[in-house]
All heavy atoms as a GROMACS GRO file, in nm:
protein
  560
    1MET      N    1   9.117   8.754   9.133
    1MET     CA    2   9.116   8.779   9.276
    1MET      C    3   9.150   8.926   9.301
    1MET      O    4   9.244   8.979   9.246
    1MET     CB    5   9.216   8.686   9.344
    1MET     CG    6   9.219   8.701   9.494
    1MET     SD    7   9.333   8.589   9.573
    1MET     CE    8   9.219   8.458   9.611
    2ALA      N    9   9.067   8.990   9.383
    2ALA     CA   10   9.088   9.131   9.413
    2ALA      C   11   9.204   9.149   9.509
    2ALA      O   12   9.225   9.072   9.600
    2ALA     CB   13   8.961   9.189   9.473
    3ARG      N   14   9.280   9.253   9.485
    3ARG     CA   15   9.391   9.285   9.575
    3ARG      C   16   9.341   9.383   9.679
    3ARG      O   17   9.280   9.486   9.649
    3ARG     CB   18   9.504   9.346   9.493
    3ARG     CG   19   9.624   9.383   9.575
    3ARG     CD   20   9.736   9.434   9.484
    3ARG     NE   21   9.832   9.510   9.559
    3ARG     CZ   22   9.937   9.456   9.621
    3ARG    NH1   23   9.956   9.326   9.613
    3ARG    NH2   24  10.021   9.531   9.687
    4ILE      N   25   9.366   9.353   9.805
    4ILE     CA   26   9.321   9.439   9.914
    4ILE      C   27   9.435   9.534   9.950
    4ILE      O   28   9.544   9.489   9.986
    4ILE     CB   29   9.281   9.354  10.037
    4ILE    CG1   30   9.166   9.262   9.998
    4ILE    CG2   31   9.242   9.444  10.153
    4ILE    CD1   32   9.128   9.164  10.105
    5PRO      N   33   9.411   9.664   9.939
    5PRO     CA   34   9.518   9.760   9.969
    5PRO      C   35   9.554   9.764  10.117
    5PRO      O   36   9.471   9.737  10.203
    5PRO     CB   37   9.458   9.894   9.925
    5PRO     CG   38   9.312   9.874   9.926
    5PRO     CD   39   9.287   9.729   9.899
    6SER      N   40   9.678   9.798  10.145
    6SER     CA   41   9.724   9.807  10.284
    6SER      C   42   9.704   9.946  10.343
    6SER      O   43   9.719   9.966  10.462
    6SER     CB   44   9.872   9.768  10.293
    6SER     OG   45   9.950   9.855  10.214
    7LYS      N   46   9.672  10.044  10.257
    7LYS     CA   47   9.640  10.177  10.308
    7LYS      C   48   9.511  10.228  10.245
    7LYS      O   49   9.468  10.179  10.141
    7LYS     CB   50   9.754  10.275  10.289
    7LYS     CG   51   9.830  10.270  10.163
    7LYS     CD   52   9.947  10.366  10.166
    7LYS     CE   53  10.005  10.371  10.026
    7LYS     NZ   54  10.109  10.465  10.010
    8CYS      N   55   9.449  10.323  10.309
    8CYS     CA   56   9.320  10.377  10.268
    8CYS      C   57   9.328  10.438  10.128
    8CYS      O   58   9.414  10.524  10.104
    8CYS     CB   59   9.274  10.480  10.369
    8CYS     SG   60   9.120  10.562  10.325
    9PRO      N   61   9.239  10.398  10.036
    9PRO     CA   62   9.240  10.458   9.902
    9PRO      C   63   9.200  10.606   9.903
    9PRO      O   64   9.235  10.680   9.814
    9PRO     CB   65   9.135  10.377   9.825
    9PRO     CG   66   9.113  10.253   9.903
    9PRO     CD   67   9.145  10.286  10.044
   10SER      N   68   9.129  10.649  10.008
   10SER     CA   69   9.082  10.787  10.015
   10SER      C   70   9.186  10.884  10.071
   10SER      O   71   9.223  10.981  10.007
   10SER     CB   72   8.955  10.792  10.100
   10SER     OG   73   8.908  10.922  10.113
   11CYS      N   74   9.238  10.854  10.192
   11CYS     CA   75   9.329  10.948  10.259
   11CYS      C   76   9.474  10.897  10.267
   11CYS      O   77   9.560  10.965  10.320
   11CYS     CB   78   9.278  10.982  10.398
   11CYS     SG   79   9.291  10.846  10.516
   12LYS      N   80   9.499  10.776  10.216
   12LYS     CA   81   9.633  10.713  10.213
   12LYS      C   82   9.688  10.680  10.352
   12LYS      O   83   9.806  10.654  10.368
   12LYS     CB   84   9.735  10.800  10.137
   12LYS     CG   85   9.690  10.842   9.998
   12LYS     CD   86   9.667  10.724   9.909
   12LYS     CE   87   9.630  10.772   9.769
   12LYS     NZ   88   9.532  10.693   9.703
   13SER      N   89   9.601  10.676  10.454
   13SER     CA   90   9.643  10.641  10.589
   13SER      C   91   9.671  10.490  10.597
   13SER      O   92   9.606  10.411  10.530
   13SER     CB   93   9.532  10.676  10.688
   13SER     OG   94   9.556  10.618  10.814
   14LYS      N   95   9.766  10.452  10.680
   14LYS     CA   96   9.795  10.310  10.700
   14LYS      C   97   9.706  10.249  10.810
   14LYS      O   98   9.719  10.133  10.844
   14LYS     CB   99   9.942  10.290  10.735
   14LYS     CG  100  10.032  10.317  10.616
   14LYS     CD  101  10.174  10.280  10.644
   14LYS     CE  102  10.259  10.306  10.520
   14LYS     NZ  103  10.397  10.264  10.540
   15ASN      N  104   9.613  10.328  10.862
   15ASN     CA  105   9.521  10.284  10.966
   15ASN      C  106   9.393  10.229  10.902
   15ASN      O  107   9.282  10.264  10.939
   15ASN     CB  108   9.490  10.402  11.059
   15ASN     CG  109   9.444  10.357  11.195
   15ASN    OD1  110   9.441  10.240  11.225
   15ASN    ND2  111   9.407  10.454  11.277
   16TYR      N  112   9.408  10.141  10.803
   16TYR     CA  113   9.300  10.081  10.724
   16TYR      C  114   9.287   9.935  10.768
   16TYR      O  115   9.378   9.856  10.748
   16TYR     CB  116   9.340  10.092  10.576
   16TYR     CG  117   9.231  10.068  10.475
   16TYR    CD1  118   9.111  10.135  10.481
   16TYR    CD2  119   9.252   9.978  10.371
   16TYR    CE1  120   9.013  10.114  10.386
   16TYR    CE2  121   9.155   9.958  10.275
   16TYR     CZ  122   9.036  10.026  10.283
   16TYR     OH  123   8.939  10.005  10.188
   17ARG      N  124   9.177   9.899  10.833
   17ARG     CA  125   9.165   9.770  10.901
   17ARG      C  126   9.046   9.687  10.854
   17ARG      O  127   8.947   9.742  10.806
   17ARG     CB  128   9.151   9.791  11.052
   17ARG     CG  129   9.262   9.871  11.113
   17ARG     CD  130   9.391   9.790  11.122
   17ARG     NE  131   9.494   9.867  11.187
   17ARG     CZ  132   9.610   9.895  11.132
   17ARG    NH1  133   9.639   9.854  11.012
   17ARG    NH2  134   9.700   9.966  11.197
   18VAL      N  135   9.054   9.556  10.874
   18VAL     CA  136   8.945   9.464  10.845
   18VAL      C  137   8.838   9.481  10.952
   18VAL      O  138   8.867   9.476  11.071
   18VAL     CB  139   8.994   9.317  10.844
   18VAL    CG1  140   8.877   9.221  10.827
   18VAL    CG2  141   9.096   9.295  10.735
   19VAL      N  142   8.713   9.501  10.908
   19VAL     CA  143   8.602   9.515  11.000
   19VAL      C  144   8.528   9.381  11.011
   19VAL      O  145   8.492   9.338  11.119
   19VAL     CB  146   8.503   9.625  10.952
   19VAL    CG1  147   8.382   9.631  11.041
   19VAL    CG2  148   8.573   9.758  10.946
   20SER      N  149   8.507   9.313  10.896
   20SER     CA  150   8.441   9.184  10.898
   20SER      C  151   8.487   9.099  10.781
   20SER      O  152   8.534   9.150  10.680
   20SER     CB  153   8.289   9.201  10.894
   20SER     OG  154   8.250   9.256  10.770
   21LYS      N  155   8.472   8.968  10.798
   21LYS     CA  156   8.508   8.872  10.694
   21LYS      C  157   8.395   8.770  10.688
   21LYS      O  158   8.367   8.703  10.787
   21LYS     CB  159   8.641   8.806  10.728
   21LYS     CG  160   8.691   8.709  10.625
   21LYS     CD  161   8.827   8.654  10.668
   21LYS     CE  162   8.881   8.555  10.568
   21LYS     NZ  163   9.010   8.500  10.610
   22THR      N  164   8.328   8.758  10.571
   22THR     CA  165   8.215   8.669  10.555
   22THR      C  166   8.244   8.568  10.446
   22THR      O  167   8.287   8.605  10.337
   22THR     CB  168   8.089   8.751  10.516
   22THR    OG1  169   8.072   8.856  10.610
   22THR    CG2  170   7.966   8.664  10.514
   23LYS      N  171   8.216   8.440  10.476
   23LYS     CA  172   8.238   8.335  10.377
   23LYS      C  173   8.106   8.304  10.308
   23LYS      O  174   8.001   8.299  10.372
   23LYS     CB  175   8.293   8.210  10.446
   23LYS     CG  176   8.322   8.095  10.352
   23LYS     CD  177   8.397   7.980  10.414
   23LYS     CE  178   8.345   7.933  10.545
   23LYS     NZ  179   8.405   7.808  10.591
   24TYR      N  180   8.109   8.281  10.176
   24TYR     CA  181   7.990   8.241  10.103
   24TYR      C  182   8.030   8.150   9.987
   24TYR      O  183   8.145   8.140   9.952
   24TYR     CB  184   7.912   8.363  10.053
   24TYR     CG  185   7.977   8.439   9.939
   24TYR    CD1  186   7.937   8.416   9.808
   24TYR    CD2  187   8.076   8.532   9.962
   24TYR    CE1  188   7.996   8.485   9.704
   24TYR    CE2  189   8.136   8.601   9.858
   24TYR     CZ  190   8.095   8.577   9.730
   24TYR     OH  191   8.153   8.645   9.626
   25ARG      N  192   7.932   8.083   9.932
   25ARG     CA  193   7.956   7.997   9.816
   25ARG      C  194   7.900   8.066   9.692
   25ARG      O  195   7.791   8.122   9.696
   25ARG     CB  196   7.889   7.861   9.832
   25ARG     CG  197   7.955   7.776   9.935
   25ARG     CD  198   7.899   7.635   9.927
   25ARG     NE  199   7.963   7.550  10.025
   25ARG     CZ  200   8.072   7.478  10.003
   25ARG    NH1  201   8.128   7.480   9.885
   25ARG    NH2  202   8.124   7.404  10.097
   26GLU      N  203   7.975   8.057   9.584
   26GLU     CA  204   7.930   8.115   9.458
   26GLU      C  205   7.824   8.024   9.399
   26GLU      O  206   7.835   7.902   9.403
   26GLU     CB  207   8.050   8.126   9.364
   26GLU     CG  208   8.024   8.216   9.246
   26GLU     CD  209   8.151   8.237   9.167
   26GLU    OE1  210   8.200   8.137   9.112
   26GLU    OE2  211   8.198   8.350   9.163
   27GLY      N  212   7.721   8.079   9.343
   27GLY     CA  213   7.604   8.016   9.283
   27GLY      C  214   7.600   7.869   9.249
   27GLY      O  215   7.692   7.794   9.273
   28PHE      N  216   7.490   7.831   9.189
   28PHE     CA  217   7.463   7.692   9.149
   28PHE      C  218   7.545   7.660   9.025
   28PHE      O  219   7.548   7.737   8.929
   28PHE     CB  220   7.314   7.679   9.119
   28PHE     CG  221   7.269   7.540   9.090
   28PHE    CD1  222   7.241   7.454   9.194
   28PHE    CD2  223   7.255   7.495   8.961
   28PHE    CE1  224   7.198   7.324   9.169
   28PHE    CE2  225   7.213   7.366   8.935
   28PHE     CZ  226   7.184   7.281   9.039
   29SER      N  227   7.609   7.543   9.022
   29SER     CA  228   7.692   7.502   8.910
   29SER      C  229   7.621   7.394   8.829
   29SER      O  230   7.602   7.282   8.878
   29SER     CB  231   7.827   7.450   8.960
   29SER     OG  232   7.900   7.392   8.855
   30VAL      N  233   7.581   7.427   8.706
   30VAL     CA  234   7.510   7.332   8.621
   30VAL      C  235   7.601   7.216   8.583
   30VAL      O  236   7.560   7.100   8.585
   30VAL     CB  237   7.455   7.402   8.494
   30VAL    CG1  238   7.391   7.300   8.400
   30VAL    CG2  239   7.356   7.509   8.532
   31GLY      N  240   7.726   7.244   8.552
   31GLY     CA  241   7.821   7.140   8.514
   31GLY      C  242   7.840   7.038   8.625
   31GLY      O  243   7.838   6.916   8.601
   32LYS      N  244   7.855   7.086   8.748
   32LYS     CA  245   7.873   6.995   8.861
   32LYS      C  246   7.744   6.918   8.889
   32LYS      O  247   7.747   6.804   8.935
   32LYS     CB  248   7.919   7.071   8.984
   32LYS     CG  249   8.063   7.117   8.972
   32LYS     CD  250   8.107   7.190   9.096
   32LYS     CE  251   8.250   7.240   9.080
   32LYS     NZ  252   8.295   7.316   9.196
   33ALA      N  253   7.627   6.980   8.863
   33ALA     CA  254   7.499   6.911   8.881
   33ALA      C  255   7.486   6.795   8.783
   33ALA      O  256   7.439   6.687   8.820
   33ALA     CB  257   7.384   7.009   8.863
   34VAL      N  258   7.529   6.815   8.660
   34VAL     CA  259   7.524   6.709   8.558
   34VAL      C  260   7.614   6.592   8.598
   34VAL      O  261   7.574   6.475   8.590
   34VAL     CB  262   7.562   6.764   8.419
   34VAL    CG1  263   7.579   6.652   8.318
   34VAL    CG2  264   7.458   6.864   8.371
   35VAL      N  265   7.734   6.622   8.643
   35VAL     CA  266   7.826   6.517   8.687
   35VAL      C  267   7.769   6.444   8.808
   35VAL      O  268   7.773   6.321   8.817
   35VAL     CB  269   7.966   6.575   8.718
   35VAL    CG1  270   8.055   6.471   8.784
   35VAL    CG2  271   8.031   6.628   8.592
   36GLY      N  272   7.713   6.519   8.903
   36GLY     CA  273   7.651   6.458   9.021
   36GLY      C  274   7.537   6.366   8.985
   36GLY      O  275   7.520   6.258   9.042
   37THR      N  276   7.456   6.406   8.884
   37THR     CA  277   7.345   6.323   8.838
   37THR      C  278   7.396   6.194   8.775
   37THR      O  279   7.343   6.085   8.800
   37THR     CB  280   7.259   6.400   8.735
   37THR    OG1  281   7.213   6.520   8.796
   37THR    CG2  282   7.140   6.318   8.690
   38ALA      N  283   7.500   6.206   8.694
   38ALA     CA  284   7.557   6.088   8.628
   38ALA      C  285   7.613   5.989   8.729
   38ALA      O  286   7.601   5.868   8.711
   38ALA     CB  287   7.666   6.131   8.529
   39LEU      N  288   7.672   6.039   8.836
   39LEU     CA  289   7.734   5.950   8.934
   39LEU      C  290   7.636   5.896   9.039
   39LEU      O  291   7.643   5.780   9.076
   39LEU     CB  292   7.849   6.022   9.006
   39LEU     CG  293   7.970   6.059   8.920
   39LEU    CD1  294   8.067   6.141   9.001
   39LEU    CD2  295   8.037   5.933   8.866
   40PHE      N  296   7.543   5.982   9.087
   40PHE     CA  297   7.461   5.945   9.202
   40PHE      C  298   7.311   5.964   9.182
   40PHE      O  299   7.235   5.953   9.278
   40PHE     CB  300   7.504   6.026   9.325
   40PHE     CG  301   7.649   6.010   9.359
   40PHE    CD1  302   7.738   6.114   9.337
   40PHE    CD2  303   7.697   5.892   9.411
   40PHE    CE1  304   7.872   6.100   9.368
   40PHE    CE2  305   7.831   5.876   9.442
   40PHE     CZ  306   7.919   5.980   9.420
   41GLY      N  307   7.266   5.994   9.063
   41GLY     CA  308   7.122   6.014   9.039
   41GLY      C  309   7.073   6.147   9.091
   41GLY      O  310   7.147   6.244   9.100
   42THR      N  311   6.945   6.151   9.130
   42THR     CA  312   6.881   6.276   9.174
   42THR      C  313   6.951   6.342   9.293
   42THR      O  314   6.972   6.463   9.291
   42THR     CB  315   6.733   6.251   9.207
   42THR    OG1  316   6.670   6.194   9.092
   42THR    CG2  317   6.662   6.380   9.243
   43PRO      N  318   6.989   6.267   9.399
   43PRO     CA  319   7.060   6.334   9.510
   43PRO      C  320   7.191   6.397   9.464
   43PRO      O  321   7.232   6.501   9.515
   43PRO     CB  322   7.087   6.222   9.610
   43PRO     CG  323   6.987   6.116   9.578
   43PRO     CD  324   6.963   6.126   9.431
   44GLY      N  325   7.257   6.337   9.365
   44GLY     CA  326   7.381   6.392   9.311
   44GLY      C  327   7.362   6.525   9.243
   44GLY      O  328   7.452   6.609   9.240
   45THR      N  329   7.242   6.547   9.186
   45THR     CA  330   7.212   6.675   9.121
   45THR      C  331   7.218   6.788   9.222
   45THR      O  332   7.278   6.892   9.199
   45THR     CB  333   7.070   6.670   9.059
   45THR    OG1  334   7.062   6.562   8.970
   45THR    CG2  335   7.039   6.799   8.986
   46ILE      N  336   7.156   6.766   9.337
   46ILE     CA  337   7.152   6.870   9.440
   46ILE      C  338   7.290   6.892   9.500
   46ILE      O  339   7.337   7.005   9.511
   46ILE     CB  340   7.050   6.831   9.549
   46ILE    CG1  341   6.910   6.824   9.488
   46ILE    CG2  342   7.053   6.930   9.665
   46ILE    CD1  343   6.808   6.756   9.575
   47ILE      N  344   7.355   6.783   9.538
   47ILE     CA  345   7.487   6.794   9.600
   47ILE      C  346   7.589   6.853   9.503
   47ILE      O  347   7.665   6.943   9.538
   47ILE     CB  348   7.533   6.657   9.654
   47ILE    CG1  349   7.442   6.613   9.767
   47ILE    CG2  350   7.678   6.664   9.700
   47ILE    CD1  351   7.458   6.469   9.808
   48GLY      N  352   7.590   6.803   9.380
   48GLY     CA  353   7.685   6.853   9.280
   48GLY      C  354   7.662   6.998   9.244
   48GLY      O  355   7.756   7.076   9.229
   49GLY      N  356   7.535   7.036   9.231
   49GLY     CA  357   7.502   7.174   9.194
   49GLY      C  358   7.534   7.276   9.300
   49GLY      O  359   7.568   7.390   9.272
   50MET      N  360   7.525   7.236   9.428
   50MET     CA  361   7.547   7.330   9.537
   50MET      C  362   7.694   7.338   9.580
   50MET      O  363   7.728   7.414   9.670
   50MET     CB  364   7.461   7.292   9.658
   50MET     CG  365   7.313   7.304   9.631
   50MET     SD  366   7.262   7.464   9.567
   50MET     CE  367   7.287   7.564   9.710
   51SER      N  368   7.780   7.262   9.519
   51SER     CA  369   7.921   7.264   9.559
   51SER      C  370   8.000   7.368   9.480
   51SER      O  371   8.092   7.336   9.407
   51SER     CB  372   7.984   7.125   9.543
   51SER     OG  373   7.978   7.085   9.408
   52GLY      N  374   7.961   7.494   9.496
   52GLY     CA  375   8.030   7.603   9.427
   52GLY      C  376   8.159   7.640   9.498
   52GLY      O  377   8.196   7.584   9.600
   53LYS      N  378   8.229   7.738   9.443
   53LYS     CA  379   8.356   7.784   9.501
   53LYS      C  380   8.330   7.863   9.629
   53LYS      O  381   8.235   7.939   9.638
   53LYS     CB  382   8.428   7.875   9.403
   53LYS     CG  383   8.477   7.806   9.280
   53LYS     CD  384   8.549   7.907   9.191
   53LYS     CE  385   8.600   7.839   9.066
   53LYS     NZ  386   8.665   7.934   8.978
   54LYS      N  387   8.417   7.844   9.727
   54LYS     CA  388   8.411   7.923   9.850
   54LYS      C  389   8.479   8.057   9.824
   54LYS      O  390   8.589   8.061   9.773
   54LYS     CB  391   8.480   7.851   9.965
   54LYS     CG  392   8.411   7.726  10.009
   54LYS     CD  393   8.488   7.662  10.122
   54LYS     CE  394   8.429   7.527  10.155
   54LYS     NZ  395   8.510   7.454  10.252
   55LYS      N  396   8.410   8.165   9.860
   55LYS     CA  397   8.467   8.298   9.844
   55LYS      C  398   8.444   8.378   9.972
   55LYS      O  399   8.369   8.336  10.059
   55LYS     CB  400   8.401   8.369   9.726
   55LYS     CG  401   8.436   8.307   9.593
   55LYS     CD  402   8.412   8.403   9.482
   55LYS     CE  403   8.471   8.351   9.355
   55LYS     NZ  404   8.468   8.449   9.251
   56PHE      N  405   8.509   8.491   9.982
   56PHE     CA  406   8.499   8.576  10.100
   56PHE      C  407   8.464   8.719  10.061
   56PHE      O  408   8.505   8.767   9.956
   56PHE     CB  409   8.632   8.580  10.176
   56PHE     CG  410   8.670   8.449  10.237
   56PHE    CD1  411   8.752   8.361  10.169
   56PHE    CD2  412   8.624   8.413  10.362
   56PHE    CE1  413   8.788   8.239  10.225
   56PHE    CE2  414   8.659   8.293  10.420
   56PHE     CZ  415   8.741   8.205  10.350
   57ILE      N  416   8.388   8.784  10.147
   57ILE     CA  417   8.365   8.929  10.138
   57ILE      C  418   8.437   8.988  10.258
   57ILE      O  419   8.407   8.955  10.372
   57ILE     CB  420   8.216   8.965  10.144
   57ILE    CG1  421   8.140   8.902  10.028
   57ILE    CG2  422   8.199   9.117  10.144
   57ILE    CD1  423   7.990   8.922  10.036
   58ILE      N  424   8.536   9.072  10.230
   58ILE     CA  425   8.614   9.136  10.337
   58ILE      C  426   8.579   9.284  10.338
   58ILE      O  427   8.594   9.352  10.237
   58ILE     CB  428   8.765   9.114  10.317
   58ILE    CG1  429   8.794   8.964  10.321
   58ILE    CG2  430   8.844   9.190  10.422
   58ILE    CD1  431   8.935   8.927  10.291
   59LYS      N  432   8.530   9.331  10.451
   59LYS     CA  433   8.493   9.472  10.466
   59LYS      C  434   8.605   9.543  10.540
   59LYS      O  435   8.645   9.502  10.648
   59LYS     CB  436   8.362   9.484  10.543
   59LYS     CG  437   8.308   9.624  10.550
   59LYS     CD  438   8.170   9.623  10.614
   59LYS     CE  439   8.110   9.762  10.614
   59LYS     NZ  440   7.976   9.761  10.674
   60MET      N  441   8.655   9.650  10.480
   60MET     CA  442   8.765   9.729  10.537
   60MET      C  443   8.714   9.869  10.572
   60MET      O  444   8.626   9.922  10.505
   60MET     CB  445   8.878   9.742  10.436
   60MET     CG  446   8.934   9.612  10.382
   60MET     SD  447   9.040   9.527  10.497
   60MET     CE  448   9.183   9.632  10.498
   61ARG      N  449   8.772   9.928  10.679
   61ARG     CA  450   8.735  10.064  10.719
   61ARG      C  451   8.860  10.140  10.763
   61ARG      O  452   8.945  10.086  10.834
   61ARG     CB  453   8.636  10.060  10.835
   61ARG     CG  454   8.595  10.200  10.881
   61ARG     CD  455   8.498  10.200  10.997
   61ARG     NE  456   8.378  10.128  10.963
   61ARG     CZ  457   8.315  10.045  11.047
   61ARG    NH1  458   8.362  10.025  11.168
   61ARG    NH2  459   8.207   9.983  11.011
   62CYS      N  460   8.869  10.264  10.722
   62CYS     CA  461   8.978  10.352  10.764
   62CYS      C  462   8.940  10.412  10.899
   62CYS      O  463   8.832  10.469  10.913
   62CYS     CB  464   9.003  10.462  10.662
   62CYS     SG  465   9.133  10.578  10.712
   63LYS      N  466   9.027  10.400  10.996
   63LYS     CA  467   8.998  10.453  11.130
   63LYS      C  468   9.023  10.604  11.139
   63LYS      O  469   8.985  10.667  11.236
   63LYS     CB  470   9.082  10.380  11.234
   63LYS     CG  471   9.055  10.232  11.231
   63LYS     CD  472   9.041  10.176  11.368
   63LYS     CE  473   9.018  10.028  11.355
   63LYS     NZ  474   8.932   9.975  11.452
   64ASP      N  475   9.086  10.660  11.034
   64ASP     CA  476   9.111  10.805  11.034
   64ASP      C  477   8.998  10.883  10.967
   64ASP      O  478   8.944  10.976  11.024
   64ASP     CB  479   9.245  10.836  10.967
   64ASP     CG  480   9.362  10.786  11.048
   64ASP    OD1  481   9.349  10.765  11.170
   64ASP    OD2  482   9.470  10.766  10.988
   65CYS      N  483   8.962  10.845  10.842
   65CYS     CA  484   8.862  10.922  10.767
   65CYS      C  485   8.725  10.854  10.760
   65CYS      O  486   8.628  10.915  10.715
   65CYS     CB  487   8.912  10.953  10.626
   65CYS     SG  488   8.917  10.811  10.515
   66GLY      N  489   8.715  10.725  10.801
   66GLY     CA  490   8.587  10.655  10.801
   66GLY      C  491   8.550  10.589  10.669
   66GLY      O  492   8.441  10.534  10.656
   67TYR      N  493   8.638  10.594  10.571
   67TYR     CA  494   8.612  10.532  10.441
   67TYR      C  495   8.592  10.381  10.457
   67TYR      O  496   8.666  10.316  10.529
   67TYR     CB  497   8.730  10.560  10.346
   67TYR     CG  498   8.717  10.497  10.210
   67TYR    CD1  499   8.642  10.559  10.110
   67TYR    CD2  500   8.780  10.377  10.180
   67TYR    CE1  501   8.630  10.502   9.985
   67TYR    CE2  502   8.769  10.320  10.056
   67TYR     CZ  503   8.694  10.383   9.958
   67TYR     OH  504   8.682  10.326   9.833
   68GLU      N  505   8.488  10.324  10.391
   68GLU     CA  506   8.461  10.180  10.396
   68GLU      C  507   8.450  10.124  10.256
   68GLU      O  508   8.400  10.190  10.165
   68GLU     CB  509   8.329  10.151  10.468
   68GLU     CG  510   8.332  10.171  10.615
   68GLU     CD  511   8.201  10.125  10.679
   68GLU    OE1  512   8.109  10.080  10.609
   68GLU    OE2  513   8.193  10.139  10.801
   69GLU      N  514   8.496   9.999  10.241
   69GLU     CA  515   8.483   9.931  10.112
   69GLU      C  516   8.482   9.781  10.134
   69GLU      O  517   8.542   9.730  10.228
   69GLU     CB  518   8.600   9.969  10.020
   69GLU     CG  519   8.577   9.921   9.878
   69GLU     CD  520   8.668   9.988   9.777
   69GLU    OE1  521   8.737  10.085   9.811
   69GLU    OE2  522   8.669   9.941   9.664
   70GLU      N  523   8.408   9.710  10.047
   70GLU     CA  524   8.402   9.564  10.051
   70GLU      C  525   8.482   9.508   9.935
   70GLU      O  526   8.476   9.559   9.824
   70GLU     CB  527   8.258   9.515  10.040
   70GLU     CG  528   8.176   9.540  10.163
   70GLU     CD  529   8.037   9.482  10.154
   70GLU    OE1  530   7.996   9.438  10.044
   70GLU    OE2  531   7.968   9.481  10.257
   71TYR      N  532   8.557   9.401   9.962
   71TYR     CA  533   8.637   9.333   9.861
   71TYR      C  534   8.591   9.189   9.851
   71TYR      O  535   8.576   9.121   9.952
   71TYR     CB  536   8.786   9.340   9.898
   71TYR     CG  537   8.839   9.480   9.904
   71TYR    CD1  538   8.842   9.549  10.024
   71TYR    CD2  539   8.886   9.543   9.790
   71TYR    CE1  540   8.890   9.678  10.032
   71TYR    CE2  541   8.933   9.673   9.796
   71TYR     CZ  542   8.934   9.740   9.917
   71TYR     OH  543   8.981   9.868   9.923
   72HIS      N  544   8.565   9.142   9.730
   72HIS     CA  545   8.523   9.004   9.706
   72HIS      C  546   8.644   8.924   9.661
   72HIS      O  547   8.698   8.948   9.552
   72HIS     CB  548   8.414   9.001   9.599
   72HIS     CG  549   8.290   9.072   9.642
   72HIS    ND1  550   8.178   9.005   9.683
   72HIS    CD2  551   8.262   9.205   9.652
   72HIS    CE1  552   8.085   9.093   9.717
   72HIS    NE2  553   8.133   9.215   9.699
   73VAL      N  554   8.689   8.834   9.746
   73VAL     CA  555   8.809   8.753   9.715
   73VAL      C  556   8.779   8.606   9.732
   73VAL      O  557   8.688   8.567   9.800
   73VAL     CB  558   8.929   8.792   9.803
   73VAL    CG1  559   8.975   8.932   9.769
   73VAL    CG2  560   8.897   8.782   9.949
   0.00000   0.00000   0.00000
């Protein structure tokens, strides 16, 4: 898990804020698809395979120097 800094990595200002937060699921899981198939047949393959981990992309911006960076957590 990435650590999100509390101050700007560029100018060291504490005016470093979250601009956006986006939720997404990490890719298709073959292992979960196999288990889903064993338990529920063909529909289980789709449901099991698509149940990846929930992750976030957090975009930060410094209000002083304009530095931007995305963190995957």
